[in-house]
Structures are given as C-alpha cells and as structure tokens.
All heavy atoms as TSV, in Angstrom:
chain	resi	resn	atom	element	x	y	z
A	1	MET	N	N	-0.383	8.786	-19.529
A	1	MET	CA	C	-0.400	7.986	-18.314
A	1	MET	C	C	-0.008	8.867	-17.132
A	1	MET	O	O	0.910	9.671	-17.213
A	1	MET	CB	C	0.578	6.828	-18.472
A	1	MET	CG	C	0.653	5.929	-17.307
A	1	MET	SD	S	0.251	4.308	-17.926
A	1	MET	CE	C	0.175	3.389	-16.481
A	2	ALA	N	N	-0.684	8.709	-16.008
A	2	ALA	CA	C	-0.437	9.525	-14.822
A	2	ALA	C	C	0.811	9.032	-14.101
A	2	ALA	O	O	1.115	7.844	-14.084
A	2	ALA	CB	C	-1.640	9.451	-13.885
A	3	THR	N	N	1.532	9.955	-13.494
A	3	THR	CA	C	2.678	9.580	-12.679
A	3	THR	C	C	2.179	9.176	-11.302
A	3	THR	O	O	1.008	9.382	-10.963
A	3	THR	CB	C	3.671	10.748	-12.540
A	3	THR	OG1	O	3.029	11.797	-11.816
A	3	THR	CG2	C	4.140	11.245	-13.894
A	4	ASN	N	N	3.052	8.610	-10.465
A	4	ASN	CA	C	2.656	8.179	-9.126
A	4	ASN	C	C	2.112	9.339	-8.302
A	4	ASN	O	O	1.234	9.157	-7.478
A	4	ASN	CB	C	3.828	7.522	-8.395
A	4	ASN	CG	C	4.016	6.078	-8.819
A	4	ASN	OD1	O	3.162	5.499	-9.478
A	4	ASN	ND2	N	5.132	5.510	-8.446
A	5	ASP	N	N	2.627	10.567	-8.511
A	5	ASP	CA	C	2.135	11.709	-7.757
A	5	ASP	C	C	0.719	12.097	-8.163
A	5	ASP	O	O	-0.006	12.685	-7.388
A	5	ASP	CB	C	3.063	12.919	-7.944
A	5	ASP	CG	C	4.397	12.717	-7.246
A	5	ASP	OD1	O	4.462	11.921	-6.295
A	5	ASP	OD2	O	5.371	13.359	-7.666
A	6	GLU	N	N	0.313	11.767	-9.384
A	6	GLU	CA	C	-0.998	12.128	-9.877
A	6	GLU	C	C	-2.035	11.039	-9.639
A	6	GLU	O	O	-3.225	11.302	-9.710
A	6	GLU	CB	C	-0.925	12.422	-11.383
A	6	GLU	CG	C	-0.043	13.601	-11.718
A	6	GLU	CD	C	0.229	13.697	-13.208
A	6	GLU	OE1	O	-0.052	12.731	-13.947
A	6	GLU	OE2	O	0.728	14.739	-13.629
A	7	LYS	N	N	-1.613	9.830	-9.364
A	7	LYS	CA	C	-2.537	8.714	-9.203
A	7	LYS	C	C	-3.330	8.857	-7.913
A	7	LYS	O	O	-2.797	9.266	-6.891
A	7	LYS	CB	C	-1.778	7.386	-9.161
A	7	LYS	CG	C	-1.203	6.981	-10.487
A	7	LYS	CD	C	-0.557	5.644	-10.378
A	7	LYS	CE	C	-1.349	4.738	-11.278
A	7	LYS	NZ	N	-0.846	3.391	-11.308
A	8	LEU	N	N	-4.590	8.496	-7.964
A	8	LEU	CA	C	-5.440	8.497	-6.773
A	8	LEU	C	C	-5.472	7.131	-6.112
A	8	LEU	O	O	-5.709	7.022	-4.907
A	8	LEU	CB	C	-6.857	8.937	-7.137
A	8	LEU	CG	C	-6.987	10.357	-7.677
A	8	LEU	CD1	C	-8.430	10.639	-8.060
A	8	LEU	CD2	C	-6.494	11.358	-6.655
A	9	VAL	N	N	-5.246	6.092	-6.908
A	9	VAL	CA	C	-5.234	4.724	-6.389
A	9	VAL	C	C	-4.097	3.945	-7.035
A	9	VAL	O	O	-3.638	4.270	-8.124
A	9	VAL	CB	C	-6.573	3.985	-6.656
A	9	VAL	CG1	C	-7.713	4.615	-5.884
A	9	VAL	CG2	C	-6.878	3.919	-8.129
A	10	TYR	N	N	-3.646	2.929	-6.314
A	10	TYR	CA	C	-2.631	2.016	-6.826
A	10	TYR	C	C	-3.227	0.620	-6.890
A	10	TYR	O	O	-4.115	0.279	-6.098
A	10	TYR	CB	C	-1.420	1.949	-5.888
A	10	TYR	CG	C	-0.702	3.243	-5.667
A	10	TYR	CD1	C	-0.705	3.861	-4.425
A	10	TYR	CD2	C	0.010	3.847	-6.691
A	10	TYR	CE1	C	-0.029	5.044	-4.214
A	10	TYR	CE2	C	0.694	5.034	-6.488
A	10	TYR	CZ	C	0.667	5.632	-5.242
A	10	TYR	OH	O	1.331	6.801	-5.044
A	11	THR	N	N	-2.720	-0.195	-7.783
A	11	THR	CA	C	-3.048	-1.614	-7.723
A	11	THR	C	C	-2.309	-2.175	-6.505
A	11	THR	O	O	-1.391	-1.540	-5.957
A	11	THR	CB	C	-2.596	-2.363	-8.985
A	11	THR	OG1	O	-1.166	-2.320	-9.059
A	11	THR	CG2	C	-3.233	-1.771	-10.237
A	12	VAL	N	N	-2.700	-3.366	-6.091
A	12	VAL	CA	C	-2.011	-3.997	-4.961
A	12	VAL	C	C	-0.538	-4.200	-5.304
A	12	VAL	O	O	0.343	-3.957	-4.467
A	12	VAL	CB	C	-2.694	-5.333	-4.585
A	12	VAL	CG1	C	-1.909	-6.068	-3.515
A	12	VAL	CG2	C	-4.123	-5.082	-4.115
A	13	GLU	N	N	-0.257	-4.580	-6.536
A	13	GLU	CA	C	1.133	-4.786	-6.948
A	13	GLU	C	C	1.928	-3.484	-6.906
A	13	GLU	O	O	3.084	-3.473	-6.469
A	13	GLU	CB	C	1.204	-5.389	-8.355
A	13	GLU	CG	C	0.711	-6.817	-8.432
A	13	GLU	CD	C	-0.789	-6.922	-8.703
A	13	GLU	OE1	O	-1.506	-5.889	-8.647
A	13	GLU	OE2	O	-1.257	-8.036	-8.948
A	14	GLU	N	N	1.328	-2.377	-7.364
A	14	GLU	CA	C	2.020	-1.079	-7.343
A	14	GLU	C	C	2.296	-0.632	-5.908
A	14	GLU	O	O	3.392	-0.166	-5.585
A	14	GLU	CB	C	1.180	-0.014	-8.055
A	14	GLU	CG	C	1.118	-0.167	-9.550
A	14	GLU	CD	C	0.118	0.762	-10.209
A	14	GLU	OE1	O	-0.880	1.167	-9.559
A	14	GLU	OE2	O	0.338	1.100	-11.390
A	15	ALA	N	N	1.296	-0.766	-5.043
A	15	ALA	CA	C	1.489	-0.387	-3.634
A	15	ALA	C	C	2.561	-1.261	-2.999
A	15	ALA	O	O	3.405	-0.769	-2.248
A	15	ALA	CB	C	0.168	-0.501	-2.872
A	16	GLY	N	N	2.537	-2.550	-3.318
A	16	GLY	CA	C	3.557	-3.446	-2.794
A	16	GLY	C	C	4.947	-3.049	-3.247
A	16	GLY	O	O	5.896	-3.055	-2.462
A	17	ALA	N	N	5.073	-2.660	-4.501
A	17	ALA	CA	C	6.377	-2.236	-5.023
A	17	ALA	C	C	6.858	-0.980	-4.307
A	17	ALA	O	O	8.048	-0.847	-4.000
A	17	ALA	CB	C	6.298	-1.984	-6.523
A	18	LEU	N	N	5.946	-0.056	-4.014
A	18	LEU	CA	C	6.329	1.156	-3.281
A	18	LEU	C	C	6.816	0.822	-1.875
A	18	LEU	O	O	7.646	1.534	-1.311
A	18	LEU	CB	C	5.140	2.122	-3.195
A	18	LEU	CG	C	4.708	2.776	-4.499
A	18	LEU	CD1	C	3.381	3.502	-4.307
A	18	LEU	CD2	C	5.784	3.735	-4.986
A	19	LEU	N	N	6.288	-0.261	-1.313
A	19	LEU	CA	C	6.655	-0.684	0.039
A	19	LEU	C	C	7.749	-1.747	0.043
A	19	LEU	O	O	8.072	-2.302	1.090
A	19	LEU	CB	C	5.409	-1.224	0.757
A	19	LEU	CG	C	4.284	-0.221	0.941
A	19	LEU	CD1	C	3.021	-0.916	1.425
A	19	LEU	CD2	C	4.705	0.878	1.893
A	20	ASP	N	N	8.293	-2.022	-1.139
A	20	ASP	CA	C	9.339	-3.038	-1.302
A	20	ASP	C	C	8.839	-4.427	-0.901
A	20	ASP	O	O	9.552	-5.197	-0.265
A	20	ASP	CB	C	10.597	-2.655	-0.515
A	20	ASP	CG	C	11.831	-3.377	-1.010
A	20	ASP	OD1	O	11.839	-3.786	-2.189
A	20	ASP	OD2	O	12.779	-3.559	-0.225
A	21	LEU	N	N	7.592	-4.725	-1.277
A	21	LEU	CA	C	7.002	-6.039	-1.052
A	21	LEU	C	C	6.818	-6.719	-2.399
A	21	LEU	O	O	6.531	-6.059	-3.395
A	21	LEU	CB	C	5.620	-5.918	-0.395
A	21	LEU	CG	C	5.542	-5.307	0.988
A	21	LEU	CD1	C	4.085	-5.105	1.379
A	21	LEU	CD2	C	6.256	-6.190	1.988
A	22	GLY	N	N	6.950	-8.013	-2.408
A	22	GLY	CA	C	6.635	-8.766	-3.609
A	22	GLY	C	C	5.125	-8.872	-3.770
A	22	GLY	O	O	4.346	-8.450	-2.908
A	23	ARG	N	N	4.700	-9.465	-4.871
A	23	ARG	CA	C	3.267	-9.587	-5.158
A	23	ARG	C	C	2.541	-10.355	-4.058
A	23	ARG	O	O	1.520	-9.908	-3.542
A	23	ARG	CB	C	3.078	-10.287	-6.505
A	23	ARG	CG	C	1.646	-10.393	-6.939
A	23	ARG	CD	C	1.550	-11.097	-8.303
A	23	ARG	NE	N	0.202	-11.066	-8.818
A	23	ARG	CZ	C	-0.741	-11.946	-8.480
A	23	ARG	NH1	N	-0.471	-12.909	-7.623
A	23	ARG	NH2	N	-1.944	-11.855	-8.993
A	24	SER	N	N	3.060	-11.513	-3.668
A	24	SER	CA	C	2.378	-12.320	-2.651
A	24	SER	C	C	2.414	-11.620	-1.290
A	24	SER	O	O	1.442	-11.683	-0.535
A	24	SER	CB	C	2.955	-13.727	-2.569
A	24	SER	OG	O	4.313	-13.691	-2.188
A	25	GLY	N	N	3.506	-10.938	-0.973
A	25	GLY	CA	C	3.587	-10.194	0.284
A	25	GLY	C	C	2.571	-9.072	0.342
A	25	GLY	O	O	1.971	-8.811	1.390
A	26	ALA	N	N	2.365	-8.404	-0.781
A	26	ALA	CA	C	1.380	-7.321	-0.840
A	26	ALA	C	C	-0.030	-7.868	-0.632
A	26	ALA	O	O	-0.823	-7.302	0.128
A	26	ALA	CB	C	1.483	-6.586	-2.171
A	27	TYR	N	N	-0.357	-8.974	-1.300
A	27	TYR	CA	C	-1.684	-9.572	-1.129
A	27	TYR	C	C	-1.860	-10.142	0.277
A	27	TYR	O	O	-2.959	-10.105	0.837
A	27	TYR	CB	C	-1.965	-10.614	-2.209
A	27	TYR	CG	C	-2.439	-9.977	-3.487
A	27	TYR	CD1	C	-1.576	-9.784	-4.556
A	27	TYR	CD2	C	-3.754	-9.535	-3.618
A	27	TYR	CE1	C	-2.005	-9.179	-5.728
A	27	TYR	CE2	C	-4.195	-8.927	-4.784
A	27	TYR	CZ	C	-3.318	-8.753	-5.836
A	27	TYR	OH	O	-3.751	-8.137	-6.985
A	28	ASP	N	N	-0.794	-10.657	0.889
A	28	ASP	CA	C	-0.863	-11.099	2.288
A	28	ASP	C	C	-1.196	-9.912	3.196
A	28	ASP	O	O	-2.007	-10.032	4.116
A	28	ASP	CB	C	0.451	-11.737	2.733
A	28	ASP	CG	C	0.677	-13.126	2.150
A	28	ASP	OD1	O	-0.301	-13.732	1.654
A	28	ASP	OD2	O	1.836	-13.588	2.188
A	29	ALA	N	N	-0.564	-8.766	2.936
A	29	ALA	CA	C	-0.840	-7.564	3.724
A	29	ALA	C	C	-2.297	-7.130	3.573
A	29	ALA	O	O	-2.930	-6.695	4.533
A	29	ALA	CB	C	0.108	-6.431	3.319
A	30	VAL	N	N	-2.836	-7.267	2.372
A	30	VAL	CA	C	-4.257	-6.952	2.144
A	30	VAL	C	C	-5.129	-7.896	2.955
A	30	VAL	O	O	-6.055	-7.466	3.653
A	30	VAL	CB	C	-4.601	-7.033	0.639
A	30	VAL	CG1	C	-6.107	-6.999	0.419
A	30	VAL	CG2	C	-3.935	-5.898	-0.125
A	31	ARG	N	N	-4.837	-9.194	2.906
A	31	ARG	CA	C	-5.643	-10.180	3.636
A	31	ARG	C	C	-5.604	-9.944	5.142
A	31	ARG	O	O	-6.608	-10.129	5.819
A	31	ARG	CB	C	-5.170	-11.602	3.323
A	31	ARG	CG	C	-5.722	-12.143	2.028
A	31	ARG	CD	C	-5.497	-13.633	1.866
A	31	ARG	NE	N	-4.213	-14.037	1.323
A	31	ARG	CZ	C	-3.737	-13.743	0.132
A	31	ARG	NH1	N	-4.419	-12.980	-0.668
A	31	ARG	NH2	N	-2.575	-14.188	-0.270
A	32	ARG	N	N	-4.448	-9.530	5.653
A	32	ARG	CA	C	-4.313	-9.249	7.085
A	32	ARG	C	C	-4.969	-7.932	7.479
A	32	ARG	O	O	-5.148	-7.660	8.656
A	32	ARG	CB	C	-2.834	-9.189	7.475
A	32	ARG	CG	C	-2.134	-10.507	7.534
A	32	ARG	CD	C	-0.764	-10.380	8.201
A	32	ARG	NE	N	0.045	-9.321	7.607
A	32	ARG	CZ	C	0.919	-9.478	6.626
A	32	ARG	NH1	N	1.113	-10.667	6.109
A	32	ARG	NH2	N	1.617	-8.467	6.162
A	33	GLY	N	N	-5.259	-7.092	6.498
A	33	GLY	CA	C	-5.821	-5.781	6.798
A	33	GLY	C	C	-4.750	-4.731	7.069
A	33	GLY	O	O	-5.054	-3.638	7.526
A	34	ASP	N	N	-3.487	-5.060	6.785
A	34	ASP	CA	C	-2.388	-4.118	6.994
A	34	ASP	C	C	-2.345	-3.036	5.922
A	34	ASP	O	O	-1.796	-1.964	6.153
A	34	ASP	CB	C	-1.035	-4.851	7.002
A	34	ASP	CG	C	-0.896	-5.794	8.173
A	34	ASP	OD1	O	-1.638	-5.638	9.157
A	34	ASP	OD2	O	-0.037	-6.701	8.094
A	35	LEU	N	N	-2.889	-3.328	4.766
A	35	LEU	CA	C	-2.882	-2.401	3.640
A	35	LEU	C	C	-4.316	-1.957	3.381
A	35	LEU	O	O	-5.190	-2.792	3.163
A	35	LEU	CB	C	-2.318	-3.122	2.415
A	35	LEU	CG	C	-1.648	-2.319	1.318
A	35	LEU	CD1	C	-0.482	-1.513	1.866
A	35	LEU	CD2	C	-1.151	-3.240	0.225
A	36	PRO	N	N	-4.593	-0.648	3.435
A	36	PRO	CA	C	-5.963	-0.168	3.229
A	36	PRO	C	C	-6.377	-0.332	1.766
A	36	PRO	O	O	-5.610	0.000	0.860
A	36	PRO	CB	C	-5.890	1.312	3.614
A	36	PRO	CG	C	-4.461	1.692	3.399
A	36	PRO	CD	C	-3.649	0.452	3.666
A	37	THR	N	N	-7.556	-0.890	1.540
A	37	THR	CA	C	-8.007	-1.132	0.178
A	37	THR	C	C	-9.463	-0.732	-0.008
A	37	THR	O	O	-10.206	-0.593	0.964
A	37	THR	CB	C	-7.883	-2.625	-0.197
A	37	THR	OG1	O	-8.694	-3.394	0.687
A	37	THR	CG2	C	-6.445	-3.095	-0.144
A	38	ILE	N	N	-9.815	-0.556	-1.263
A	38	ILE	CA	C	-11.207	-0.429	-1.668
A	38	ILE	C	C	-11.427	-1.442	-2.778
A	38	ILE	O	O	-10.478	-1.842	-3.455
A	38	ILE	CB	C	-11.564	0.999	-2.151
A	38	ILE	CG1	C	-10.681	1.426	-3.328
A	38	ILE	CG2	C	-11.478	1.998	-1.008
A	38	ILE	CD1	C	-11.093	2.736	-3.971
A	39	ARG	N	N	-12.648	-1.871	-2.934
A	39	ARG	CA	C	-12.965	-2.823	-3.998
A	39	ARG	C	C	-13.943	-2.151	-4.949
A	39	ARG	O	O	-14.945	-1.599	-4.532
A	39	ARG	CB	C	-13.579	-4.087	-3.416
A	39	ARG	CG	C	-13.844	-5.153	-4.455
A	39	ARG	CD	C	-14.432	-6.403	-3.834
A	39	ARG	NE	N	-13.448	-7.213	-3.149
A	39	ARG	CZ	C	-12.664	-8.108	-3.758
A	39	ARG	NH1	N	-12.754	-8.277	-5.051
A	39	ARG	NH2	N	-11.812	-8.816	-3.070
A	40	ILE	N	N	-13.595	-2.189	-6.216
A	40	ILE	CA	C	-14.473	-1.688	-7.272
A	40	ILE	C	C	-14.674	-2.861	-8.219
A	40	ILE	O	O	-13.746	-3.253	-8.933
A	40	ILE	CB	C	-13.882	-0.467	-7.996
A	40	ILE	CG1	C	-13.684	0.676	-6.999
A	40	ILE	CG2	C	-14.784	-0.048	-9.154
A	40	ILE	CD1	C	-13.052	1.912	-7.579
A	41	GLY	N	N	-15.870	-3.434	-8.170
A	41	GLY	CA	C	-16.102	-4.659	-8.922
A	41	GLY	C	C	-15.188	-5.741	-8.391
A	41	GLY	O	O	-15.137	-5.988	-7.192
A	42	ARG	N	N	-14.430	-6.344	-9.275
A	42	ARG	CA	C	-13.490	-7.386	-8.858
A	42	ARG	C	C	-12.107	-6.830	-8.556
A	42	ARG	O	O	-11.229	-7.558	-8.084
A	42	ARG	CB	C	-13.388	-8.442	-9.959
A	42	ARG	CG	C	-14.710	-9.171	-10.170
A	42	ARG	CD	C	-14.580	-10.244	-11.185
A	42	ARG	NE	N	-13.660	-11.264	-10.662
A	42	ARG	CZ	C	-13.325	-12.349	-11.306
A	42	ARG	NH1	N	-13.807	-12.580	-12.507
A	42	ARG	NH2	N	-12.502	-13.223	-10.779
A	43	ARG	N	N	-11.900	-5.553	-8.820
A	43	ARG	CA	C	-10.572	-4.949	-8.624
A	43	ARG	C	C	-10.366	-4.537	-7.175
A	43	ARG	O	O	-11.257	-3.963	-6.547
A	43	ARG	CB	C	-10.405	-3.720	-9.508
A	43	ARG	CG	C	-10.403	-4.080	-10.987
A	43	ARG	CD	C	-10.002	-2.927	-11.834
A	43	ARG	NE	N	-8.583	-2.665	-11.615
A	43	ARG	CZ	C	-7.971	-1.546	-11.974
A	43	ARG	NH1	N	-8.653	-0.594	-12.572
A	43	ARG	NH2	N	-6.697	-1.384	-11.760
A	44	ILE	N	N	-9.206	-4.813	-6.662
A	44	ILE	CA	C	-8.811	-4.366	-5.328
A	44	ILE	C	C	-7.789	-3.260	-5.532
A	44	ILE	O	O	-6.762	-3.461	-6.187
A	44	ILE	CB	C	-8.194	-5.516	-4.504
A	44	ILE	CG1	C	-9.194	-6.656	-4.346
A	44	ILE	CG2	C	-7.744	-5.006	-3.145
A	44	ILE	CD1	C	-8.590	-7.905	-3.741
A	45	LEU	N	N	-8.071	-2.084	-4.993
A	45	LEU	CA	C	-7.206	-0.924	-5.172
A	45	LEU	C	C	-6.806	-0.344	-3.822
A	45	LEU	O	O	-7.537	-0.459	-2.842
A	45	LEU	CB	C	-7.928	0.137	-6.004
A	45	LEU	CG	C	-8.362	-0.314	-7.399
A	45	LEU	CD1	C	-9.292	0.716	-8.017
A	45	LEU	CD2	C	-7.156	-0.560	-8.284
A	46	VAL	N	N	-5.646	0.293	-3.796
A	46	VAL	CA	C	-5.129	0.928	-2.590
A	46	VAL	C	C	-5.184	2.439	-2.809
A	46	VAL	O	O	-4.449	2.957	-3.659
A	46	VAL	CB	C	-3.684	0.475	-2.301
A	46	VAL	CG1	C	-3.145	1.147	-1.049
A	46	VAL	CG2	C	-3.608	-1.046	-2.192
A	47	PRO	N	N	-6.043	3.147	-2.069
A	47	PRO	CA	C	-6.105	4.601	-2.230
A	47	PRO	C	C	-4.791	5.258	-1.799
A	47	PRO	O	O	-4.242	4.946	-0.739
A	47	PRO	CB	C	-7.243	5.028	-1.309
A	47	PRO	CG	C	-8.031	3.781	-1.055
A	47	PRO	CD	C	-7.045	2.654	-1.139
A	48	LYS	N	N	-4.270	6.147	-2.618
A	48	LYS	CA	C	-3.015	6.833	-2.321
A	48	LYS	C	C	-3.104	7.583	-1.000
A	48	LYS	O	O	-2.198	7.521	-0.175
A	48	LYS	CB	C	-2.658	7.804	-3.454
A	48	LYS	CG	C	-1.354	8.559	-3.218
A	48	LYS	CD	C	-1.126	9.599	-4.287
A	48	LYS	CE	C	0.198	10.309	-4.156
A	48	LYS	NZ	N	0.505	10.861	-2.863
A	49	GLU	N	N	-4.203	8.282	-0.779
A	49	GLU	CA	C	-4.353	9.063	0.446
A	49	GLU	C	C	-4.326	8.171	1.688
A	49	GLU	O	O	-3.691	8.500	2.689
A	49	GLU	CB	C	-5.657	9.853	0.389
A	49	GLU	CG	C	-5.816	10.833	1.526
A	49	GLU	CD	C	-7.047	11.687	1.347
A	49	GLU	OE1	O	-7.194	12.318	0.288
A	49	GLU	OE2	O	-7.858	11.730	2.295
A	50	ALA	N	N	-4.997	7.022	1.636
A	50	ALA	CA	C	-5.004	6.100	2.768
A	50	ALA	C	C	-3.610	5.519	3.003
A	50	ALA	O	O	-3.180	5.372	4.155
A	50	ALA	CB	C	-6.018	4.989	2.532
A	51	LEU	N	N	-2.897	5.203	1.930
A	51	LEU	CA	C	-1.539	4.685	2.064
A	51	LEU	C	C	-0.619	5.756	2.656
A	51	LEU	O	O	0.183	5.472	3.550
A	51	LEU	CB	C	-1.015	4.220	0.704
A	51	LEU	CG	C	0.355	3.565	0.688
A	51	LEU	CD1	C	0.383	2.312	1.559
A	51	LEU	CD2	C	0.762	3.222	-0.736
A	52	ASP	N	N	-0.756	6.995	2.208
A	52	ASP	CA	C	0.040	8.097	2.756
A	52	ASP	C	C	-0.228	8.280	4.246
A	52	ASP	O	O	0.699	8.474	5.035
A	52	ASP	CB	C	-0.248	9.399	2.008
A	52	ASP	CG	C	0.283	9.403	0.582
A	52	ASP	OD1	O	1.132	8.547	0.256
A	52	ASP	OD2	O	-0.163	10.260	-0.195
A	53	ARG	N	N	-1.502	8.223	4.642
A	53	ARG	CA	C	-1.856	8.371	6.064
A	53	ARG	C	C	-1.292	7.221	6.886
A	53	ARG	O	O	-0.785	7.430	7.998
A	53	ARG	CB	C	-3.372	8.432	6.248
A	53	ARG	CG	C	-3.978	9.779	5.986
A	53	ARG	CD	C	-5.387	9.907	6.554
A	53	ARG	NE	N	-6.239	8.769	6.243
A	53	ARG	CZ	C	-7.060	8.701	5.201
A	53	ARG	NH1	N	-7.143	9.705	4.355
A	53	ARG	NH2	N	-7.799	7.629	5.008
A	54	LEU	N	N	-1.374	6.003	6.344
A	54	LEU	CA	C	-0.837	4.839	7.031
A	54	LEU	C	C	0.654	5.017	7.288
A	54	LEU	O	O	1.139	4.816	8.398
A	54	LEU	CB	C	-1.083	3.575	6.205
A	54	LEU	CG	C	-0.428	2.293	6.714
A	54	LEU	CD1	C	-1.164	1.790	7.944
A	54	LEU	CD2	C	-0.399	1.240	5.639
A	55	LEU	N	N	1.381	5.405	6.257
A	55	LEU	CA	C	2.830	5.568	6.380
A	55	LEU	C	C	3.194	6.733	7.288
A	55	LEU	O	O	4.177	6.668	8.024
A	55	LEU	CB	C	3.460	5.736	5.000
A	55	LEU	CG	C	3.356	4.515	4.094
A	55	LEU	CD1	C	3.889	4.831	2.711
A	55	LEU	CD2	C	4.069	3.327	4.698
A	56	ALA	N	N	2.418	7.790	7.272
A	56	ALA	CA	C	2.693	8.949	8.129
A	56	ALA	C	C	2.492	8.599	9.596
A	56	ALA	O	O	3.166	9.155	10.467
A	56	ALA	CB	C	1.799	10.118	7.734
A	57	GLY	N	N	1.610	7.660	9.878
A	57	GLY	CA	C	1.324	7.288	11.256
A	57	GLY	C	C	2.273	6.258	11.826
A	57	GLY	O	O	2.239	5.972	13.014
A	58	LEU	N	N	3.126	5.683	10.988
A	58	LEU	CA	C	4.066	4.673	11.465
A	58	LEU	C	C	5.297	5.330	12.055
A	58	LEU	O	O	5.798	6.316	11.542
A	58	LEU	CB	C	4.500	3.760	10.312
A	58	LEU	CG	C	3.410	2.903	9.689
A	58	LEU	CD1	C	4.001	2.104	8.532
A	58	LEU	CD2	C	2.802	1.975	10.700
A	59	SER	N	N	5.772	4.765	13.141
A	59	SER	CA	C	7.036	5.238	13.696
A	59	SER	C	C	8.011	4.071	13.654
A	59	SER	O	O	7.612	2.922	13.803
A	59	SER	CB	C	6.848	5.733	15.127
A	59	SER	OG	O	6.364	4.687	15.943
A	60	PRO	N	N	9.278	4.349	13.446
A	60	PRO	CA	C	10.255	3.259	13.376
A	60	PRO	C	C	10.332	2.523	14.704
A	60	PRO	O	O	10.241	3.136	15.766
A	60	PRO	CB	C	11.571	3.940	13.060
A	60	PRO	CG	C	11.336	5.403	13.140
A	60	PRO	CD	C	9.870	5.645	13.277
A	61	THR	N	N	10.466	1.215	14.632
A	61	THR	CA	C	10.631	0.419	15.858
A	61	THR	C	C	12.113	0.384	16.212
A	61	THR	O	O	12.967	0.679	15.379
A	61	THR	CB	C	10.108	-1.006	15.660
A	61	THR	OG1	O	10.842	-1.612	14.602
A	61	THR	CG2	C	8.624	-1.011	15.337
A	62	LYS	N	N	12.406	0.017	17.432
A	62	LYS	CA	C	13.785	-0.004	17.898
A	62	LYS	C	C	14.676	-0.845	16.984
A	62	LYS	O	O	15.774	-0.448	16.646
A	62	LYS	CB	C	13.856	-0.527	19.324
A	62	LYS	CG	C	15.250	-0.507	19.903
A	62	LYS	CD	C	15.233	-0.881	21.352
A	62	LYS	CE	C	16.586	-1.000	22.007
A	62	LYS	NZ	N	17.722	-0.478	21.416
A	63	GLY	N	N	14.184	-1.993	16.539
A	63	GLY	CA	C	14.974	-2.863	15.657
A	63	GLY	C	C	15.306	-2.219	14.333
A	63	GLY	O	O	16.306	-2.524	13.723
A	64	ASP	N	N	14.447	-1.299	13.872
A	64	ASP	CA	C	14.692	-0.627	12.599
A	64	ASP	C	C	15.806	0.400	12.697
A	64	ASP	O	O	16.359	0.803	11.690
A	64	ASP	CB	C	13.420	0.088	12.119
A	64	ASP	CG	C	12.311	-0.894	11.746
A	64	ASP	OD1	O	12.638	-2.061	11.488
A	64	ASP	OD2	O	11.153	-0.475	11.718
A	65	LEU	N	N	16.122	0.834	13.882
A	65	LEU	CA	C	17.132	1.883	14.056
A	65	LEU	C	C	18.533	1.315	14.230
A	65	LEU	O	O	19.493	2.057	14.183
A	65	LEU	CB	C	16.784	2.762	15.271
A	65	LEU	CG	C	15.451	3.495	15.187
A	65	LEU	CD1	C	15.190	4.236	16.486
A	65	LEU	CD2	C	15.446	4.462	14.027
A	66	ASP	N	N	18.662	0.031	14.447
A	66	ASP	CA	C	19.987	-0.576	14.662
A	66	ASP	C	C	20.750	-0.709	13.379
A	66	ASP	O	O	20.296	-0.845	12.326
A	66	ASP	CB	C	19.840	-1.949	15.302
A	66	ASP	CG	C	19.261	-1.848	16.722
A	66	ASP	OD1	O	19.384	-0.766	17.335
A	66	ASP	OD2	O	18.693	-2.850	17.198
C-alpha cells in the first residue's frame, strides 16, 4: 500500500481527514468547488498535486492569527 507521500490522488474522505474535515464537510467542500476533484467513473478523487497547490496558495486570515 502506498503512503500519503506516494499517492497521486486521495479519496474525498482522505483529503478531508488531511484538512481536519469530517466526511460531510469534505463532500460539502467538493459541492462548493472549494476542493479540487476529478471524476473517474463514479469515483470522485482529489489529486494530490492540486490539493498541494491549493494549500500553497492560501494565506492565513487575520482571525487565524489571533
């Protein structure tokens, strides 16, 4: 089994866990378009590279620094 560093894609649940979101919160983020996804058949996957780019582009908001 591949480790998180070796994985190219995450399930929505795995990506949510990395972001400290519950299952429903992760799927809500997908529906809002906040979480980048690809669809392969019926599976919804989060590409690791897209998630890394998303997180790299985020800057902390003032409320997060208090």
